[in-house]
C-alpha angles and dihedrals in degrees: 000000000000128000126231122222118233114254127241093253091053094050091046090056095041093053093067097102129152129238090249090054089050095049090052096055108026098087136126115295145147126268090221102224079150140015121245090033124235097265086066095057119095139209092239084085106083144158095297091056089050093050089053088052090050088055092051092049091049090051089051092049089216121174119263137240116189125200124192120198117209102181101188130109130169095224139012121255101211094219094055123119097176128114102263140152117215110217128150090183101086093195085095092073101071095055092046092049090051091058091042090055090054091053090047093050093049092048091048089063089058096048112067120220093244090069109086124222106230099174133029119179134181117202139165156077094344116321093193086061080090119079118251089252091055090047091051092046095050093045094050090048089055097042092052090059102046138044110246118207111239090240096040114152105237113187141168137188111234134187111217092212092066104024117098134198086254088058093052094046091051092048095049092046090054091053103263107155106171128057123191111197127195114223106145097178139343101214109117096224094048090049092050093047095050091043096243113112105182115159120218092238093057092050093046092050093054093047090052089050089052090051092048090051092053106247109171097223134019115191132184134207124217131178128209124199097048121147114284092006114140129181088253097052091043090052086060093050089050092050090052090049091053091056086061093052099212117196092229135015127202111201102191126191110238107255107220103197106150092161087065101030110037094191089070090071089080088070096061110125095020103070126106108235139182115352092002092059091042090053089054088053094045090051092054094043097052092045092054092048091048088054091055102259118141120232104236094183142271098016110339134099127180137181114263095256096045114117092239089063094042088048094051093048089050092047095239097110113127135192128217138152091298090054124243115011139166093220100096116170096029119125110232118222116190126203133191131034118333089002114155126218126203106192126164105314096338143082127207132181128202127233112285100219125065097230096052091041090050093048092051094048092049094049100040112002094245132066108205111173098174142343148155143240113218116235119217089262091051091054091050093048091043087058094050094047093045093052091049092051098042105029100022086226139084117201104206098205090050090056093043094053094044096050102028097242141117103250099209092047098046095046099033092126092049093049090053093049087051092064095086089048088053092049089052091054098249100117142020114224109201129171090255104031152018112229128187112224121225087267090044089057089064093050092037092131089060090055091048091050091064088068094050111092093179092071095075090049090053096062095221094185091055098044118013116221104166138047118245119281092245 
């Protein structure tokens, strides 16, 4: 079974929503890079638990995905909600890399050489905060200890403001084949306000260099809902992005979480909200569709021949802590501070601070701060939520056979709560399937939330944990 993408005309019609409709569905909710989500995890899950999970993965001989967290940035982008350390003095890098190597070495003894690494991703922070020499040394250290698949996806997040031609040449020589580049917005007032001044010319030159060097895929990140953004100014940004012809585009909703990131308080009174923010998103979505990109879902677009689009049509698309991926079935091992692992039926997160992470690695080789073992119900609901987010459809018989349940009986309450969503045109409820409509793809997180029983226990109104869904 293959899936069809909605046409431009269909999406244009579907995006005519009222303020009342928007108020009903634009509410706090998870992005579901995992299920259950991180607030459910607990600190009773420690290093011993993770070591047992390592043994399970080793017995299963599953393929491997590696994630390396480089937390440093030279300056703070005020919109950012990532785990970063702002430090202009780059003498912080060598001690961090020394500990990271110890963690890599420890992990390599728990992942046998007959398990191929199919994905290797460097995130941050800003990985190109490191010098080309440091990048090469760390990459070689890792490659010597694992078996990389010949067609492994090897990607890195780069900031054009600090990434040089030497960086790109080194990355390409090492085998990196995918670049993800933060842009956010090209409007001068927006850039100044968010403390990320990044001219179009600088970005275009770096992308051209990447093309010249033969990177397989160059992807860009944009954010809608930033201070002083309007639909008109964002249209100009998207027009400029289209001249760069990225292979994929991530169009993220700005996550306003000042209770977590104090610097975001400076944006109060300047943020587009409600229908104004939706119109910015609508403008971007329609422009990318007009240019021939396919809307993968939530916040991702891809060219029609891109493997993300092909994987979604074939219903093999997967989602993990890096977002959408074609590497379903791989166990994800995270290294560095705050890094998250998703291995077999468990999640684990490293210590957040360098001193505690360093102490744990020195003492035991791993630095688990918290984690979670999935129950049978968790695994079932994860499958339903994942298929909604990745494929926009849930085939009831498929789930019933895989988990030994009667879908309609097990999810009777959820199906009843989906009725208002059906009436609002977000979902088609058929005897054999649940299918998101084109409008439902935009509010797909809201559909997924209906299958998440933990949300009510988290008392979102009393203590916000998530940004709004749009």
